[in-house]
Each structure stands twice: as C-alpha cells, then as structure tokens.
C-alpha positions as a Markdown table, in Angstrom:
| # | Residue | x | y | z |
|---|---|---|---|---|
| 1 | Met | -4.4 | -84.0 | 188.2 |
| 2 | Lys | -1.2 | -84.4 | 190.3 |
| 3 | Lys | 0.4 | -86.4 | 187.4 |
| 4 | Lys | -0.4 | -83.5 | 185.0 |
| 5 | Leu | 1.1 | -81.0 | 187.3 |
| 6 | Phe | 4.4 | -83.0 | 187.3 |
| 7 | Ile | 5.2 | -81.4 | 184.0 |
| 8 | Leu | 5.2 | -78.0 | 185.5 |
| 9 | Ile | 8.3 | -78.9 | 187.6 |
| 10 | Pro | 10.8 | -78.4 | 184.7 |
| 11 | Val | 8.9 | -75.3 | 183.7 |
| 12 | Phe | 9.4 | -73.9 | 187.3 |
| 13 | Ile | 13.1 | -74.7 | 187.0 |
| 14 | Leu | 13.4 | -72.8 | 183.8 |
| 15 | Ile | 11.5 | -69.9 | 185.4 |
| 16 | Val | 13.8 | -69.8 | 188.4 |
| 17 | Ile | 16.9 | -69.7 | 186.1 |
| 18 | Ser | 15.3 | -67.0 | 184.1 |
| 19 | Leu | 14.6 | -64.8 | 187.1 |
| 20 | Leu | 18.1 | -65.4 | 188.5 |
| 21 | Asn | 19.5 | -64.1 | 185.2 |
| 22 | Met | 17.3 | -61.1 | 185.3 |
| 23 | Phe | 18.5 | -60.4 | 188.8 |
| 24 | Val | 22.1 | -60.5 | 187.7 |
| 25 | Leu | 21.3 | -58.4 | 184.6 |
| 26 | Lys | 20.1 | -55.4 | 186.8 |
| 27 | Asp | 23.8 | -54.5 | 187.2 |
| 28 | Ser | 24.2 | -54.4 | 183.4 |
| 29 | Gly | 21.7 | -51.7 | 182.6 |
| 30 | Tyr | 18.5 | -53.8 | 182.7 |
| 31 | Glu | 17.2 | -52.6 | 186.1 |
| 32 | Asn | 13.5 | -53.3 | 185.6 |
| 33 | Tyr | 13.8 | -56.6 | 183.8 |
| 34 | Leu | 13.5 | -58.7 | 187.0 |
| 35 | Leu | 10.2 | -57.0 | 188.0 |
| 36 | Lys | 8.8 | -57.1 | 184.5 |
| 37 | Gln | 9.8 | -60.8 | 184.0 |
| 38 | Ser | 8.2 | -61.7 | 187.3 |
| 39 | Ile | 4.9 | -60.0 | 186.3 |
| 40 | Trp | 4.9 | -61.8 | 183.0 |
| 41 | Phe | 5.3 | -65.2 | 184.7 |
| 42 | Ile | 2.5 | -64.4 | 187.1 |
| 43 | Leu | 0.3 | -63.4 | 184.2 |
| 44 | Gly | 1.4 | -66.5 | 182.4 |
| 45 | Phe | 0.1 | -68.8 | 185.1 |
| 46 | Ile | -3.2 | -66.9 | 185.2 |
| 47 | Val | -3.5 | -67.4 | 181.5 |
| 48 | Leu | -2.7 | -71.1 | 181.9 |
| 49 | Ile | -5.5 | -71.5 | 184.4 |
| 50 | Ile | -8.0 | -69.6 | 182.3 |
| 51 | Phe | -7.2 | -71.6 | 179.1 |
| 52 | Tyr | -7.4 | -74.9 | 181.1 |
| 53 | Leu | -10.8 | -74.0 | 182.5 |
| 54 | Leu | -12.2 | -72.8 | 179.2 |
| 55 | Lys | -11.4 | -76.2 | 177.5 |
| 56 | Pro | -9.8 | -76.7 | 174.1 |
| 57 | Ser | -13.2 | -77.1 | 172.2 |
| 58 | Phe | -13.9 | -73.4 | 172.9 |
| 59 | Phe | -10.7 | -72.3 | 171.3 |
| 60 | Phe | -10.9 | -74.6 | 168.3 |
| 61 | Arg | -14.4 | -73.3 | 167.7 |
| 62 | Ile | -13.3 | -69.7 | 167.7 |
| 63 | Ser | -10.0 | -70.4 | 165.9 |
| 64 | Pro | -11.0 | -68.7 | 162.6 |
| 65 | Tyr | -11.9 | -65.5 | 164.5 |
| 66 | Leu | -8.7 | -65.6 | 166.5 |
| 67 | Tyr | -6.6 | -66.1 | 163.3 |
| 68 | Trp | -8.2 | -63.2 | 161.3 |
| 69 | Ala | -8.2 | -60.9 | 164.4 |
| 70 | Asn | -4.4 | -61.7 | 164.6 |
| 71 | Ile | -4.0 | -60.9 | 160.9 |
| 72 | Leu | -5.7 | -57.5 | 161.5 |
| 73 | Leu | -3.2 | -56.8 | 164.4 |
| 74 | Leu | -0.3 | -57.7 | 162.1 |
| 75 | Val | -1.6 | -55.1 | 159.6 |
| 76 | Leu | -2.2 | -52.5 | 162.2 |
| 77 | Val | 1.2 | -52.9 | 163.8 |
| 78 | Leu | 2.8 | -51.9 | 160.5 |
| 79 | Phe | 1.1 | -48.5 | 160.7 |
| 80 | Phe | 0.8 | -47.9 | 164.5 |
| 81 | Gly | 3.6 | -50.1 | 166.0 |
| 82 | Val | 6.8 | -48.8 | 167.5 |
| 83 | Asn | 10.2 | -49.6 | 166.0 |
| 84 | Ile | 12.5 | -51.6 | 168.3 |
| 85 | Asn | 15.9 | -52.8 | 167.0 |
| 86 | Gly | 14.9 | -52.2 | 163.4 |
| 87 | Ser | 11.6 | -54.0 | 163.6 |
| 88 | Lys | 8.2 | -52.4 | 163.6 |
| 89 | Ala | 6.6 | -55.3 | 165.5 |
| 90 | Trp | 5.3 | -54.0 | 168.8 |
| 91 | Phe | 2.2 | -52.2 | 170.1 |
| 92 | Arg | 3.2 | -49.9 | 172.9 |
| 93 | Leu | 0.5 | -49.5 | 175.5 |
| 94 | Pro | 0.6 | -47.4 | 178.8 |
| 95 | Phe | 1.9 | -50.2 | 180.9 |
| 96 | Phe | 3.3 | -52.8 | 178.5 |
| 97 | Ser | 4.2 | -53.7 | 174.9 |
| 98 | Phe | 3.0 | -56.8 | 173.0 |
| 99 | Gln | 4.0 | -58.4 | 169.8 |
| 100 | Pro | 1.3 | -59.7 | 167.4 |
| 101 | Ser | 3.7 | -61.9 | 165.5 |
| 102 | Glu | 4.2 | -63.9 | 168.8 |
| 103 | Leu | 0.5 | -64.3 | 169.2 |
| 104 | Met | 0.2 | -65.6 | 165.7 |
| 105 | Lys | 2.2 | -68.7 | 166.7 |
| 106 | Phe | -0.8 | -69.8 | 168.8 |
| 107 | Ser | -3.5 | -68.6 | 166.4 |
| 108 | Leu | -1.9 | -70.3 | 163.4 |
| 109 | Thr | -1.4 | -73.6 | 165.3 |
| 110 | Leu | -5.0 | -73.6 | 166.5 |
| 111 | Tyr | -6.4 | -72.7 | 163.1 |
| 112 | Leu | -4.3 | -75.1 | 161.0 |
| 113 | Ser | -5.1 | -78.0 | 163.3 |
| 114 | Asn | -8.8 | -77.2 | 163.0 |
| 115 | Ile | -8.6 | -76.9 | 159.1 |
| 116 | Leu | -6.5 | -80.1 | 158.7 |
| 117 | Glu | -8.8 | -82.2 | 160.9 |
| 118 | Lys | -11.8 | -81.2 | 158.8 |
| 119 | Glu | -9.9 | -82.0 | 155.6 |
| 120 | Lys | -8.9 | -85.4 | 157.1 |
| 121 | Asn | -12.5 | -86.3 | 157.8 |
| 122 | Ser | -13.7 | -85.0 | 154.4 |
| 123 | Cys | -14.9 | -87.7 | 151.9 |
| 124 | Thr | -13.3 | -85.8 | 149.1 |
| 125 | Arg | -9.9 | -85.6 | 150.6 |
| 126 | Asp | -7.3 | -84.1 | 148.1 |
| 127 | Glu | -3.8 | -84.0 | 149.5 |
| 128 | Phe | -2.7 | -81.4 | 147.0 |
| 129 | Arg | -5.5 | -79.1 | 148.1 |
| 130 | Val | -4.8 | -79.7 | 151.7 |
| 131 | Val | -1.1 | -78.8 | 151.4 |
| 132 | Leu | -2.0 | -75.6 | 149.4 |
| 133 | Lys | -4.7 | -74.6 | 151.8 |
| 134 | Ala | -2.4 | -75.0 | 154.8 |
| 135 | Leu | 0.4 | -73.2 | 153.0 |
| 136 | Phe | -1.9 | -70.4 | 152.0 |
| 137 | Tyr | -2.9 | -69.7 | 155.6 |
| 138 | Thr | 0.8 | -69.8 | 156.7 |
| 139 | Ile | 2.0 | -67.4 | 153.9 |
| 140 | Ile | -0.5 | -64.7 | 154.8 |
| 141 | Pro | 1.0 | -63.9 | 158.3 |
| 142 | Ser | 4.5 | -64.6 | 157.0 |
| 143 | Leu | 4.2 | -61.9 | 154.4 |
| 144 | Leu | 2.9 | -59.4 | 156.9 |
| 145 | Val | 5.7 | -60.3 | 159.4 |
| 146 | Phe | 8.2 | -60.1 | 156.5 |
| 147 | Leu | 7.3 | -56.3 | 156.3 |
| 148 | Glu | 8.1 | -55.7 | 160.0 |
| 149 | Pro | 10.6 | -57.6 | 159.6 |
| 150 | Asp | 10.9 | -60.6 | 162.0 |
| 151 | Thr | 12.9 | -63.4 | 160.5 |
| 152 | Gly | 12.6 | -65.7 | 163.4 |
| 153 | Ala | 8.8 | -65.6 | 163.5 |
| 154 | Ile | 8.5 | -66.4 | 159.8 |
| 155 | Ile | 10.7 | -69.5 | 160.2 |
| 156 | Ile | 8.6 | -70.6 | 163.2 |
| 157 | Tyr | 5.3 | -70.4 | 161.2 |
| 158 | Phe | 6.7 | -72.7 | 158.6 |
| 159 | Val | 8.2 | -75.0 | 161.3 |
| 160 | Ile | 4.7 | -75.3 | 162.8 |
| 161 | Leu | 3.3 | -76.1 | 159.3 |
| 162 | Ile | 5.9 | -78.8 | 158.7 |
| 163 | Gly | 5.1 | -80.4 | 162.1 |
| 164 | Met | 1.4 | -80.6 | 161.3 |
| 165 | Ile | 1.9 | -81.8 | 157.7 |
| 166 | Ile | 4.1 | -84.6 | 159.0 |
| 167 | Thr | 1.5 | -85.7 | 161.5 |
| 168 | Tyr | -1.2 | -85.4 | 158.8 |
| 169 | His | 0.6 | -88.2 | 156.9 |
| 170 | Ile | 0.6 | -86.9 | 153.3 |
| 171 | His | 2.2 | -88.9 | 150.5 |
| 172 | Ala | 6.0 | -88.8 | 150.2 |
| 173 | Arg | 5.8 | -87.2 | 146.7 |
| 174 | Trp | 4.5 | -83.9 | 148.3 |
| 175 | Tyr | 7.7 | -83.7 | 150.4 |
| 176 | Val | 9.8 | -84.1 | 147.3 |
| 177 | Phe | 7.7 | -81.5 | 145.5 |
| 178 | Leu | 8.0 | -79.0 | 148.4 |
| 179 | Gly | 11.7 | -79.8 | 148.7 |
| 180 | Ile | 12.3 | -78.9 | 145.0 |
| 181 | Ile | 10.4 | -75.6 | 145.4 |
| 182 | Val | 12.4 | -74.7 | 148.5 |
| 183 | Ala | 15.7 | -75.6 | 146.7 |
| 184 | Ile | 14.8 | -73.5 | 143.6 |
| 185 | Leu | 13.7 | -70.4 | 145.7 |
| 186 | Gly | 16.9 | -70.8 | 147.9 |
| 187 | Gly | 19.1 | -71.0 | 144.8 |
| 188 | Ile | 17.5 | -67.8 | 143.4 |
| 189 | Phe | 17.9 | -66.0 | 146.7 |
| 190 | Phe | 21.6 | -66.9 | 147.1 |
| 191 | Phe | 22.3 | -65.9 | 143.5 |
| 192 | Leu | 20.8 | -62.5 | 144.1 |
| 193 | Tyr | 22.6 | -62.1 | 147.5 |
| 194 | Tyr | 26.0 | -62.8 | 146.2 |
| 195 | Phe | 25.8 | -61.4 | 142.7 |
| 196 | Lys | 22.9 | -58.9 | 142.6 |
| 197 | Gln | 22.7 | -57.3 | 146.1 |
| 198 | Asp | 21.3 | -54.0 | 144.8 |
| 199 | Leu | 18.4 | -55.8 | 143.2 |
| 200 | Leu | 17.8 | -57.9 | 146.3 |
| 201 | Ile | 17.8 | -54.8 | 148.6 |
| 202 | Lys | 15.1 | -53.2 | 146.3 |
| 203 | Leu | 13.0 | -56.4 | 146.5 |
| 204 | Ile | 13.2 | -57.1 | 150.3 |
| 205 | Gly | 14.2 | -53.7 | 151.8 |
| 206 | Thr | 17.3 | -52.7 | 153.7 |
| 207 | Ser | 16.0 | -53.7 | 157.1 |
| 208 | Phe | 15.3 | -57.3 | 156.1 |
| 209 | Phe | 18.5 | -57.5 | 154.1 |
| 210 | Tyr | 20.4 | -56.5 | 157.3 |
| 211 | Arg | 18.8 | -59.4 | 159.1 |
| 212 | Val | 19.7 | -61.8 | 156.3 |
| 213 | Asp | 23.2 | -60.5 | 156.3 |
| 214 | Arg | 23.5 | -61.0 | 160.0 |
| 215 | Leu | 22.3 | -64.6 | 159.6 |
| 216 | Leu | 24.9 | -65.3 | 156.9 |
| 217 | Ser | 27.6 | -63.7 | 159.1 |
| 218 | Phe | 27.6 | -67.0 | 160.9 |
| 219 | Ile | 29.0 | -68.6 | 157.7 |
| 220 | Arg | 31.6 | -65.9 | 157.4 |
| 221 | Glu | 32.4 | -66.0 | 161.1 |
| 222 | Asp | 32.4 | -62.3 | 161.6 |
| 223 | Ser | 29.7 | -61.8 | 164.2 |
| 224 | Phe | 30.6 | -59.6 | 167.2 |
| 225 | Gln | 27.6 | -61.0 | 169.2 |
| 226 | Leu | 28.8 | -64.6 | 168.6 |
| 227 | Asp | 32.4 | -63.7 | 169.5 |
| 228 | Arg | 31.3 | -62.3 | 172.8 |
| 229 | Ala | 29.0 | -65.3 | 173.5 |
| 230 | Leu | 31.8 | -67.8 | 172.8 |
| 231 | Ile | 34.3 | -65.8 | 174.9 |
| 232 | Ser | 31.8 | -65.9 | 177.8 |
| 233 | Ile | 31.1 | -69.6 | 177.5 |
| 234 | Gly | 34.8 | -70.4 | 177.2 |
| 235 | Ser | 35.5 | -68.4 | 180.4 |
| 236 | Ala | 32.7 | -70.1 | 182.4 |
| 237 | Ile | 33.2 | -72.2 | 185.6 |
| 238 | Met | 30.9 | -74.8 | 187.1 |
| 239 | Phe | 29.2 | -72.3 | 189.5 |
| 240 | Ala | 28.5 | -68.6 | 189.6 |
| 241 | Asn | 31.1 | -66.2 | 188.2 |
| 242 | Ser | 31.3 | -62.7 | 189.8 |
| 243 | Asn | 33.3 | -61.1 | 187.0 |
| 244 | Gly | 31.4 | -59.1 | 184.4 |
| 245 | Val | 31.6 | -59.8 | 180.6 |
| 246 | Tyr | 29.6 | -57.8 | 178.1 |
| 247 | Ile | 27.2 | -59.9 | 176.0 |
| 248 | Pro | 25.0 | -58.1 | 173.4 |
| 249 | Glu | 21.2 | -59.0 | 173.6 |
| 250 | Ala | 22.0 | -60.9 | 176.9 |
| 251 | Pro | 18.3 | -61.0 | 178.2 |
| 252 | Thr | 16.9 | -62.4 | 174.9 |
| 253 | Asp | 19.0 | -64.0 | 172.1 |
| 254 | Phe | 22.1 | -64.8 | 174.2 |
| 255 | Ile | 20.5 | -65.7 | 177.5 |
| 256 | Val | 22.3 | -69.1 | 177.4 |
| 257 | Ala | 25.8 | -67.6 | 177.1 |
| 258 | Phe | 24.9 | -65.1 | 179.9 |
| 259 | Ser | 23.6 | -67.8 | 182.1 |
| 260 | Ile | 26.5 | -70.2 | 181.6 |
| 261 | Tyr | 29.0 | -67.4 | 182.4 |
| 262 | His | 27.2 | -65.7 | 185.3 |
| 263 | Leu | 25.3 | -68.6 | 186.9 |
| 264 | Gly | 27.8 | -71.3 | 186.0 |
| 265 | Ile | 27.8 | -74.3 | 183.7 |
| 266 | Ile | 25.5 | -76.0 | 186.3 |
| 267 | Ser | 22.7 | -73.6 | 185.1 |
| 268 | Phe | 23.0 | -75.0 | 181.5 |
| 269 | Ile | 22.8 | -78.5 | 182.8 |
| 270 | Phe | 19.5 | -77.7 | 184.6 |
| 271 | Ile | 18.2 | -75.9 | 181.4 |
| 272 | Ser | 19.1 | -78.9 | 179.2 |
| 273 | Leu | 17.6 | -81.5 | 181.6 |
| 274 | Ser | 14.4 | -79.5 | 181.9 |
| 275 | Phe | 14.0 | -79.2 | 178.2 |
| 276 | Ile | 14.7 | -82.9 | 177.7 |
| 277 | Val | 12.0 | -83.8 | 180.2 |
| 278 | Leu | 9.5 | -81.4 | 178.6 |
| 279 | Asp | 10.3 | -82.6 | 175.0 |
| 280 | Cys | 9.9 | -86.3 | 176.0 |
| 281 | Tyr | 6.6 | -85.6 | 177.7 |
| 282 | Phe | 5.1 | -83.8 | 174.7 |
| 283 | Ile | 6.4 | -86.4 | 172.2 |
| 284 | Ile | 4.9 | -89.3 | 174.2 |
| 285 | Met | 1.7 | -87.3 | 174.5 |
| 286 | Ile | 1.3 | -87.0 | 170.7 |
| 287 | His | 1.3 | -90.8 | 170.4 |
| 288 | Lys | -1.3 | -91.2 | 173.2 |
| 289 | Leu | -3.8 | -88.7 | 172.0 |
| 290 | Lys | -6.8 | -90.2 | 170.2 |
| 291 | Ile | -8.4 | -87.1 | 168.5 |
| 292 | Lys | -6.6 | -86.1 | 165.3 |
| 293 | Arg | -7.1 | -82.4 | 165.9 |
| 294 | Asp | -5.4 | -82.7 | 169.2 |
| 295 | Lys | -2.5 | -84.5 | 167.7 |
| 296 | Leu | -2.1 | -81.9 | 165.1 |
| 297 | Phe | -2.2 | -79.1 | 167.6 |
| 298 | Val | 0.4 | -80.7 | 169.9 |
| 299 | Ser | 2.6 | -81.6 | 166.9 |
| 300 | Gly | 2.7 | -77.9 | 165.8 |
| 301 | Phe | 3.6 | -76.9 | 169.3 |
| 302 | Ile | 6.4 | -79.5 | 169.8 |
| 303 | Phe | 8.0 | -78.7 | 166.5 |
| 304 | Met | 8.0 | -75.0 | 167.4 |
| 305 | Phe | 9.2 | -75.7 | 170.9 |
| 306 | Leu | 12.0 | -78.0 | 169.8 |
| 307 | Phe | 13.1 | -75.6 | 167.1 |
| 308 | Ala | 13.3 | -72.6 | 169.4 |
| 309 | Gln | 15.4 | -74.6 | 171.9 |
| 310 | Ile | 17.8 | -76.0 | 169.3 |
| 311 | Gln | 18.1 | -72.7 | 167.4 |
| 312 | Asn | 18.7 | -70.5 | 170.5 |
| 313 | Ile | 21.2 | -72.8 | 172.2 |
| 314 | Gly | 22.8 | -73.6 | 168.8 |
| 315 | Met | 23.4 | -70.0 | 168.0 |
| 316 | Asn | 24.8 | -69.3 | 171.5 |
| 317 | Leu | 27.3 | -72.1 | 171.0 |
| 318 | Gly | 28.2 | -71.0 | 167.5 |
| 319 | Leu | 26.6 | -74.0 | 165.8 |
| 320 | Leu | 23.7 | -72.3 | 164.1 |
| 321 | Pro | 23.1 | -68.9 | 162.5 |
| 322 | Ile | 21.7 | -66.0 | 164.6 |
| 323 | Ile | 18.1 | -65.4 | 163.7 |
| 324 | Gly | 16.8 | -63.8 | 166.9 |
| 325 | Leu | 14.7 | -66.5 | 168.6 |
| 326 | Pro | 14.2 | -66.4 | 172.4 |
| 327 | Leu | 14.7 | -69.5 | 174.5 |
| 328 | Pro | 11.3 | -70.7 | 175.9 |
| 329 | Phe | 10.6 | -69.7 | 179.5 |
| 330 | Val | 14.2 | -68.5 | 180.0 |
| 331 | Ser | 14.6 | -65.4 | 177.7 |
| 332 | Tyr | 13.1 | -62.1 | 178.6 |
| 333 | Gly | 9.9 | -61.3 | 176.7 |
| 334 | Gly | 6.3 | -60.8 | 177.7 |
| 335 | Thr | 4.3 | -61.9 | 174.7 |
| 336 | Asn | 6.5 | -64.9 | 174.1 |
| 337 | Ile | 6.0 | -66.1 | 177.7 |
| 338 | Ile | 2.2 | -65.6 | 177.6 |
| 339 | Val | 2.0 | -67.6 | 174.3 |
| 340 | Tyr | 3.8 | -70.6 | 175.8 |
| 341 | Phe | 1.5 | -70.6 | 178.8 |
| 342 | Met | -1.5 | -70.4 | 176.4 |
| 343 | Phe | -0.2 | -73.6 | 174.7 |
| 344 | Leu | 0.4 | -75.2 | 178.1 |
| 345 | Gly | -3.1 | -74.4 | 179.3 |
| 346 | Ile | -4.6 | -76.4 | 176.4 |
| 347 | Ile | -2.1 | -79.2 | 176.4 |
| 348 | Leu | -2.6 | -79.9 | 180.1 |
| 349 | Phe | -6.3 | -80.3 | 179.5 |
| 350 | Leu | -5.7 | -82.6 | 176.5 |
| 351 | Lys | -3.5 | -85.0 | 178.5 |
| 352 | Asn | -5.4 | -88.4 | 178.7 |
| 353 | Lys | -8.7 | -86.7 | 177.6 |
| 354 | Lys | -10.5 | -88.7 | 175.0 |
| 355 | Lys | -13.6 | -86.5 | 174.9 |
| 356 | Tyr | -14.2 | -82.9 | 176.0 |
C-alpha cells in the first residue's frame, strides 16, 4: 500500500503549485478561486477513496448505465445549461457548477474498455466491426459536445479512442484506412474554411467557427492570449516575481504562463518533473497489467493525460494551437479535477492486482 501511495507525491506537488497560483490570482479579480479550488481537491480525495474501496469490477459492470446517463446529461445541458465563454456546457446548481463533457471522459473510457475486452474474447472477432463499434460510441458524445461547443473535449474523446485501439492491436491496414478518412475530411474542412466560409458557418454555427478560427490563429500568429503568455514567460525569473502582468484565462488555459511568471521558472521545473514521474508510472503500469480490460482502461487514461499535458504546455509556449484544455491537477476547474481523481481511484486499485 505504501508503494502505491508513492505516486500521490507528484500529485501533491501539482496541487500545491495549483493552490499557490490561486492564492496569487486573488489579486487579479479571482478572489474566491483559492477557496473553491481547495474544496475541489478535498472532494477529489474523497472521490479517490470511494472509487478505490468500491473496486473497478463494480464500475465496469455499471459502465453502460454510466455512459448512457452521461449522454442524457449532455442532451439536457443543451437545453438547461448556462452559457459561459460562448459554450453552453455547464449545469449551475446552488453551490457549484459541473460540466457533463468532462464526466464523459471517464464514462467513455470505462465503457470502451469494457466493450473492447468483450470483443477481444469473442470467438467471432471482426476487427472492422470492433473499430466501427468503438467509433460509434465515441461519435455520439462528440456530436452532442460539438453543439455546446467544446473543441477540447471532442479531441480528448478521440485521443482516448486512439489509445485504446493501439492497445487493442488491430491490423495496420485499419490505421491506414482511418488515416485516409481523416485526411479527406480535413481537406474538405480546410477548403471550406479558406474558400467557403459562409457555407462553413451555416454548417457548424458561429460559436464553433469562432473556436476553430481561434485555433487557426496560432498559424497566423495573431493571438492576443498567446502574445501575453509569451511576454510573461519571457519576463520570468527563477523564483517569484512580484510585478503584475495581465494574462487572459490565467487560472485555466494559461496557468503555465501565469505560474512561470508569478511563481518563477522553478515552478515549471517542479510541474515538468511531477508529470514525468506520473507518466512513467502509468506507462510502466500498462505493461505490468495482466487483464486486457485494465490495460485498455489505463491506456485510454494515459493517452488523455499525456495529450492534456503536451497540449496545454505547448499552447502556453506557443508551440501548439490554443484549444482550451486545462492542465491536469494544476488548472482551475471542479469537474476536471474530480474526473482525474476518479481515474486515480481505479488505477491505484489496479496496480499489481491480478484478480478483483
């Protein structure tokens, strides 16, 4: 048990850095963020303990119900959700808000790992049917989130799918097939974007078009958010900086730039080392797990976890487009934090367990 808890040390480091950032942010118009973030972390650890005690078999057994209940929430949020920053993606309750698209990351990973394991053990295994089935259950929430819209969540769903398909070990021809489909769809999209924008706006809506336009602003190098982030990073010193620099979306998308400037470059060193330890731990764990369903579940998680890190840090450094993905355990956000603790609760139990 003590060896398992070792992996929580880098998580604690990330949490401390997050709370220090929230403390500094209270002077930038985010007065309640420190208290809210602290509450979310406390609730996260409670969720971790509950999920650990309930055992993974329970969650795999109810995964179809969790998935379809989450689909229902994604439908309801389109009618009864609140609009924040152009996305109708949150339910606002008396004491907190939550985001169904974040919960779907867990539900989808759980459900796909369950489905793929059953297909793997089937005597009539058909790889084409397996790929289509997994794709079908990924497209359903993606279409609903597309209507919110939430670009980052859609990408994450497909990253989870890709991670599981790779672990599933399908024939190489299906990767070529999927690559051709993606290339064709991408070509059609860019043609419409650059030559038929009016038609594209009618097809995807103005709100989603704005997000695509913001993403492509990375290529055109005309992003105000990125400019402020790069100025902050370029002005940073090794330790804390007392001067104030305005950074848009500092608690969420650009928490790395904010942390580097206000807490110093040393904070980024601790963030990077913590993620490296966590990533190595999860990757090694995949190879040690004996049960296929467990391998698939952890693979979906690690692909999602790695992508979120690389994407968030990359867009803060001006290396990747801005798509609005929070940095795990560091960015502000209640549902996102709880979801990662849900994953951790199951993964800690899976470690070195052959039967459960």
